[in-house]
N, C-alpha and C positions, 0 to 999 in steps of 0.2 A: 743282903744276908741270905744264907741258905735256909730254905723252908724245910723243916724236918717233920716227918709224919711217922708215927709208930702205929703199926697194925698189930693189935694184941689178940690173944686167944685164937690164934690160927690153928685149926684142927689138923690140917695136913699141909705142912709148910711148902713143899715143892710144887704140888698141884696148884696151890694158891699163888705162888710166885709165877708159875706158867701163865695163869690167867691175868695177873698184874702186867706181866711183860707183853702179852697179847694186846691188852687194853692200851698200854703205853705206845706200842708200835703202831697200832691202828690210829692213835691220836697224832702220829708223826714225831714222837719223841725218840731220842737216842738214849740208851740206858747202859751204864756200866754196872755189872754185877760183881761184887767182891765177896769173898768168903774162903773157907778152907778148901783146898784142892779137891778133896774127896767129895765134898758137897757140890762143887762146881761140875765135877765129872758126872755125878748123878743128875744134876739139873740139865746138863747137856743132853743126856739120854732122854730125860723126861720131855724136853722141848721137841725132840724128834718124834715123840709118840703120843703126846697127851691129847691132841686133837687132829686126827688124820687129815681133815680138810682145811685146817687153819695153821699151816706151818709158820712158826716165828723164826725169822732169819736171825741167826746168831753165829758167833765164832769165839775163839779164845784169843787172848791178846798176842799170842805168838803166831797168828795166822799171817799169810802174806799180805803186804800192804794194800793191794786192791780189794781183797776179801774183807780186810779190816775196815777199810773206808766205806764199803758197801753194806756192812752189817749194822743194823740198828741196835743190836744187843751184843755186848762184848763181855765175856766171862774172864775174870782175872783175879788171882789171889792178892794182887797189889794194885792199888790205883795209881801208883807212881810208875807208870809204864810209858816210856818216851814215844813209842809208836802209836799210842792212842791219840786220835785227833781231838781237837778242841770241840768238835761237834758232839763227841761222846761225853761231854761234861755237863749235859743238861740234867740228867737224873742219875743218882747213885743209889743202888739197892744193896744194902749191907746184909749179908747172911752170916757174918762173923760175930764173935763174942765181944770184940773190942771196938772202940771208936776208930774208924778208918782215918789214918793220918792223911791230911790234905783234903778232907771232905768239904772244906769251906770253898773250894774252887767250883763246886757244883751248885746249880740253881736249886735243886731239890735233893733231899736224902730220904730214903724210905727204909725203915727198920721193920723187919717181920719177926714177930715173937710168937712162939707156939705155947702150948699148955705145959710144956716140960719145965719143971722147977729150976733146973740149971739155966735154961734159956731165959726164964723170967728174972732170975737174980742178975744175970749178965745184962739184960735189958734195963733193969732198974739202975745199974751202975752207969750205963751209957746215957740214960735219961739225965741223971744227976750231973754228969760231965757236961752235957750240952747246956743244961740249965745254968750251971755255974759259969759257963762261958758267955751267957747272955742270949742264947738262942731260945726262941719260943717253939713249942712243939704242938702238933695236932695229934690227937689220940683217936684212933679208930678201933673200937672194941667190937670184935666180931661176935662175941658171946652176947652182948647187949643188942646187937643188930638182929640176931636170930631169935630173940625171945619176944 
């Protein structure tokens, strides 16, 4: 069953996601990141610049096959992309407002939730959906961790 973790009260979403991705890649994980196209484009730019000496290799799902196979991080608005290899089904990081269709195919799912009220409301709905389907969730509250 998919392990689901919610990271709540994230003050700056994309810098936090960059750090999460760096940590996952350093641990040898492959991550598929899903969300709105505009957010993924911004994340792509952030990943190129957030830590000059620690590049996180990544690409979009429409990259050539060799690039896609070699990239530990793939950015895509839909997780149902045929060219994404099974190796990229280890970790799914959701930056969208809804439950990603087919998330159950991943070993782990990470949800990142900011302080924004709209983001919080959408996250609560996703939490209820996962709970209703019988998934247990881990909660990481960044506000509690910093106090």
